[in-house]
N, C-alpha and C positions, 0 to 999 in steps of 0.2 A: 302451355305447360305440358310437357310429356308425362305420360302415365303408363303404368302397367296394370293389367286387369287380373283379378282373381275371380273364379266362378266356383261357388260352393254348392253342389247338388246334394242337399240334405234329405233327411228322412221325413221331415214335415214341411219343408219349403226350400226354395232356391234363392241364392243370394249372388249378386255380382257386385264387386267393389273395385274402385280405382285407387291406386296408391301413387303418390308423388315421389320424387327422388329422395326427399327427406323422410320417407316412410309414413307420411300422414295419409289417412284414408280421406280422400277429397270428394268422393261420390260413392253412393251405394243405393241399391234397390233390392228389396226382398218381397217375395210373394209365397204364401202358403198354398198347399194343395191338399185335397181331402185324403183322409186315411179310410181304407175300406176293410171291413171285418166280416167276411162272408160266414164264418163259423167260429166257434171258440178256438183260439189258438192260431187262426189264419189271419194274415195281414197282407193286403195288396195295395198297389197304387195303379192309377191309370197312366200308362206311359205318355199318352198325348197330353195329359195335364202337366206332367213333369216337363215336357217339351215347351208347352205354351207358357208356363210361368218362367222358365228359363229364358226364352226369347223376349218376353216382356221386360224382365229385369236387365238383360243385356242391352236392349234398345234404349231403355231409360237412361242407363249409365252412359252409353255412347253419346246420347244426345246432351247429357250434362257436361261431359269433358271435351266433346268434339272428336269425331271419329279419326281425324287426321293426327290427333295427339296420342293415339293408342299405339304403344310399342309392341305389345304382344299380350297373350292371354294364357294363363295357367288354369287348369281344371282340376278340381278335387270333388269327391263324390262319396255318397253312402256306398259301402262296399257290399259284396255278396248278393245284393238285390239283383234279380234276374229278369231280363227282357228278351223275348224272342219275337222276331218280326219278319215280314215278307221282304225278301231282297229286292223285288221289283216295285211293289206298291208302297213299301215303307210302313205298312200298317202292322201294328202288334197283333199277334195271334192269340194273345191272352193278356190279362193284366200283369204288371210286374209283381213278382212274388218277392216280398220284402225280406230282408235279412232276419227280421224278428219272427217270421212265420214258422210255425211248428208242424205244418201238415205232413212233412216227410219223416216224422219221428218213427213210425212203424217201419218204413223202408230202411232207415238207419239201423234200427234194431235187427232187422233181417240180415244186415251186412256186418254185424258186430264181430264176426270171426276175422274179418279183413282189417279191423281197426288198427292193429299194430303195424301192418304193412303200409296202410294209408298214412299213419302218423310218420313213419320213417321216410316216406316219399314227399309228403306235403308239409310236414311240421304241424299239421292240424289234427284236432280231434274229429272223430266221425260224429257229425252233429248236423241237424237241419239247418243251422245257422248258415252254412256255406252253400255255394251255388250249384254244385253238380246234382244233388238230389232234387233241387228245384227244376233244373233243366229236364231231368228224367221225368218229373211229374207232368210237366207240360207236354213232353213228347208222348207220354203214355195216356194222357187224359183228355187232350184236345183232339177232336176228330181230324184225321188225315195229316196232322203236323209231323209225325214221325216219317211217314213215307215221303212227304215233301222235303223234310230235312235230309233224308238219304239221297234225294236228287239234287241237293245243293241249293234249294229255293229259300231256305230259312237261315237267318243269322241270329246269333246270340251275342249279347253284351251285358256287362254290368252297366250301371247308369252312365258312367263316363263314356263308354263305347257308343251307347244309344244316342247320347247328345252330340258327341263328336261326329258321328255318321250324318246326323241331321244338320249340324252346323256347316259341315264341308260340302253340302249339297250331294250327299250320298257317295262321296268319293273315297273317304277314308274309314275303314273298318279296322280299328286298332285299339290296343290297350297297352299297359306296361306292367312290370313285375309286381309292384305293390298290390295291384288289383288282381292280376292273374294268380297270384299266390294264395288268393282267398277263394278260389273256385273249386278246390279239391281235384282239379284236372292238371295242375301244374306241379312239376317236380322242382323243389327249391334248390336241389343240388345241381341239376343240369340246367336250370333256368329255362325250361321249355315244357311244353305239354307232354304228359306221360302217357304213352300208348297203352300201358297196363291199366291205368286208371280210366282212360276213355272207354276201354273195353268193359271194365267192371261196371261203370255207371251207364253204359250204353249211349255215349255221347258221340255223335259223328264229328270228326275233326273239321269238316267243311263248315260247321256252325261257328267256329271259334275265330276271334279276331287276331290279327297280326300282333306280335309282342314287340314293342319298341323300348328303348331306354326311357326312364321316367322323365328325363330332360332330353327332348329330341324334336324333330320337325314332324308335327302331327297335321300338317296341311294348314289351310287358311279358312277362316270363317267366310262363307259365301257373301259377296258384295251386296246381294239383294236383301240381306238381313239388316245391316247397319249403314249401308252406303259406302263402306270401305272394306277391303280385305284385311282381316286381323290374323297375324300368324299365331297358331296355337303351338306353344313351345314347351309345355310341360303338362303331365298328368300325374297325380298321386291320389291314392286312397285317402279318405279324410283324416284318419288317425296318423298316417305317415306324413301328411301335409302339416298337421299340427306339430308333429315331432320335429320336422324340418325347421319350422318357425321357432321352436324352442331350443334350437342348437343341438339336435339329436346326434349329430356327428361327433360331438364332444364326449370324451370318455366319462362315464358315470352319470350322465344325464338321465333322470327319470321324469316322465311327464304323465299327467292324467287329464284327459279331456272330459269335461262334464257336459254332455250333450244329451241326446235322447237316451243313449247308454253311457257307460263309463268305460274308458279305454286307457289302461296303464301300459306304458311302453318304455323299454330300455334297450339300448343297442348292445350287440354281442360281437361287433366287428365282422370279420370274415368267418367266425365260428358259428356252428349250429349246435348248441349244447342240448343235452337232454332236457326236455322242458316240462316233464311231469304234467301237472294239471293246467299249465299254461300252453300257449301255442308259439311255435316258431313262425316268423313271417319275414318277408323281405321289406325292409324299410324303404329302399329304393335301389335301383341300378342306374348309375350315372357315371359318365366318363369312363366307361368300361369296367367299373367295379360295383359289386353288390354289397350293400350293408345289410346285415341281418339284425333282427330284433326279437326279443321276447315280448309277448303281449298277453295281457289279461283282459278279456272282453266281457263286460257286464252288460246284460241286455236292457235292464231298466234303471236309468239314472234319473235325468230330468223328466223323462216320460212319466215317472210317478207323480210329479207335480202337475203335469198336464192332465193326468187321470183324475187327480183330486179336483182340478178345475172344470174339465169338460165332462168327466164321467159322473162324478159325485156332486159337483157344485159346492164343494166344501170351501174353495177359495175362488175369488173373483179374478186374481191375477197372480203370476208367479212371484213377483217382488214382495207382495204382502206377507209371504211365508216367513220372511226374516223377523218381522215384528211379532208375528203370531208365535213363533218358536221362543223368542226372547221373553214373551209374556209369562212363560212358565219357568219356575226355578229349576225343574228337572223334567225328565220324560214321564215321571210318575209311573214307571213300569209299563208304559205303552210302547211296543215295538212293531215295526212293519218289515216284513220280508216281501220285497216287490217282485215276486216270481210271476208276473203277469204274462210273461212269455216264456216260462220255464226259468231256470237259472243257468247262467253261463259260468265263466271261470270264478272260482276254482271247482265249482260243484258239478257242472256239466250234467244237468238233469232236466231234460225236456218235459218231464212229467211233474216237476215241482209246480206248485201253484201259490198265488199270493196269500199272505197270512197277516192279519192284524191280531195282536194278542195283548192281553193285559187291560182289556177294556172293562170299565165299570160304568155305573150310572153317572159318575162325575166326568166321564170322558167328554171332551169338547172338541170342536174343529181344531183348536190350537194344538191339541195332542196329535191329531192326525198329520197336521202340517209339520210338526216337529219330528214325528216318527219318520215321515217320508224324507226329510232332510238328513236325519241321522243315518237312515238306511244307506245313503250314498257313501257316507264316511265309513261305515262298517264294511260295505262291499269292497271299497278301495283297500282297506286294511287286509281283507281276506286275500286279495291279489298280491299286495306287496309282501305279506308274510310268505307267500309261496315263492315270489320272485327273489327274496332274500337268500333262499337256499341255492340259487343258481347264478345270481348276478353279483358283481363286486359290492361289498358292504359300503365302500366309499360313495356309492351312488345313492345312498339312502340318508343323506344328511338334509337334503332339500327335495321337495316334490314341486316341479314346475307345473302350474295348472293353467287351464284355459277352458273356453266354452261359456255359454250364457249363465250357468248357475254359479260361476265363481264370483259373480258380483254380490252374492249373498254372504255377508260378513259372518253371520252365525255359522253357516255351513263351513266356511274356510277355517274359522277358529276351532270348531268342533273337529274338523278333519286333522288339524295339527295336534289337537289333544289326543285323538284316538290313535294316530300314527306314532306320536312321540317324537316327531322331528318337524322341521320347518316346512311351511307351505309358502311358495313364492308366486305371487300373482302379477303378471305383467300389465303394463298400461293398455296394451292392445290385446284384449282378451279373445277377439275373433281370429285366433291364430291359424285356423284351418284355411280360411280364404287367403290369409296372408302368406301361408307357406306355399300354396299353389302359385300365387303371384310371384313370390320370391324366386322359386326355381325357374319360372318362365323369364323373370328379369335377368337372372344370371345367364341363362341360355342366350338371351337376346342382347346382352351387353349393357343392359339398363343399370345393373349393379354388379359388383364383384361380390363374392361370398363374404369377404371381410366387411365391405361397405354395408351389406345387408345386416349382418349381426351387430354392427356398431350402433344401429338405430334402435335396437331393442332397449326398452325402459322398463324397470320394475316399479309397479304401483305400490305394493305393500307386501311385507313379509309377516306371516302369522307364526308365532312361536308357541309351543305347548305351554298351557297355563294351568292344566288340571293334573292332579297327582296321578302318577303312572298306575297305582293300584286301582284307583277309581276308573280310569280309562279302560284298563284291562277287564274290570268287572263288567262294565257296560258292553264291551265287545263280546266277551264270553257269553253273556246272557243273550245277545242277539244271535250268536252262533247256535245256541240251543233252540231258539225260535226257528232259525233256518232249517235245522235238522227236522223239525216237525213238518216243514212244508214239502220235504222231498217225497217224490213218488205219489203225491196226492191225487193226480189224475187217474192213476191205476186204482188207488184205494176207493175213490169216489165213483169209479166206473165211467168217468168222463174223459177217457183217453182221446188224443187227436185221431181223427179218421182220415 
């Protein structure tokens, strides 16, 4: 049975999945890797652990389906996360600095006067979220790395590039526009690296990977890894891959991925509209054309549940939060602002800090679980309210959702209530890995675009069931709590260093 592979290089773990011609996931493997928190607001990964878990998952799936049956591979990845490594030895010069990391907030603040020009060139807000300031931090803070980079001895990549380079036996140092557009080094109008930005951030061009189309020939997985050469036919950033799987090329589609963060996206065609508190990004460049999108990136979504589980021990597992939330008739005034890594869209405040408010002696673990779930719905509405000002209103009749948290029926119903329009959950909720596999499949002739989208199935549609006045009151109350969290790092004297 011929299959196509998708590889999802996530923030907390790496997944490889195989899909058959009828769209069924016929094999999968997933391995987590540790999160590293050296200081408050700092988040890192060990690049070698990212690689090791990726190879383990790939070998496991190849063994399950038979290497000779694999038609191709598509890669999707956590975006913005920054890896620098030695061109000769392949060893990282420092840990990967993760997209959530806030260490470069002071540097961003020092460049604040350049923010309008940066926004015009990149479509992005000047924020520690993106790659360029992370590159700059490594060049400036790891001994001898800058001088070695100037000599062409160091390579940079987001996680897709790091893994591709290793998969291909160090032969291919490349990326594509959906990832390149998240670096702050890429001009979304020219679709190439911008020399003005490289100079501003002090990034040598020799560090940077080649930019190919999102669906292209990215070389082959080295035969020593799985016993066969596997063509790598597509790369997409994780949210763009999910958007592709949800039919993002169709007019008016709006999707939200409930993963570590929350990522709302809608296409704008060939146009790059004024984006306000959102960001412009490249959805993909394919067959000679670039599709642009508006995106609202929320830093903490499902990670709030992970924090309740691993940080506080309030819950034993993520699935049990559904029953915990439903055990309460209401939130009883308890709200959570999950600014554990600052706040992203539409607030863009790296100095915001997490806030739990409305606590009493009667507050129980159930209140915290419910508040964490509700916070995802409130943050999603904050983004969609901003997006409605810029995107066609016809695109807001249904929100297409994906990611691990959408299995939670309480969250999905509450989301529909807070938004005031339908939420559509597909049968295949792991759309990130599916989207990467799909683009690779189309590039390799495994599917046509029409064949791929014909296999999409809807599991359930959640319709608003709460009075609009009540939903608005809940949301407006959460917004007041969010305002209290803004700038707290400066107020408390615990700013990122």
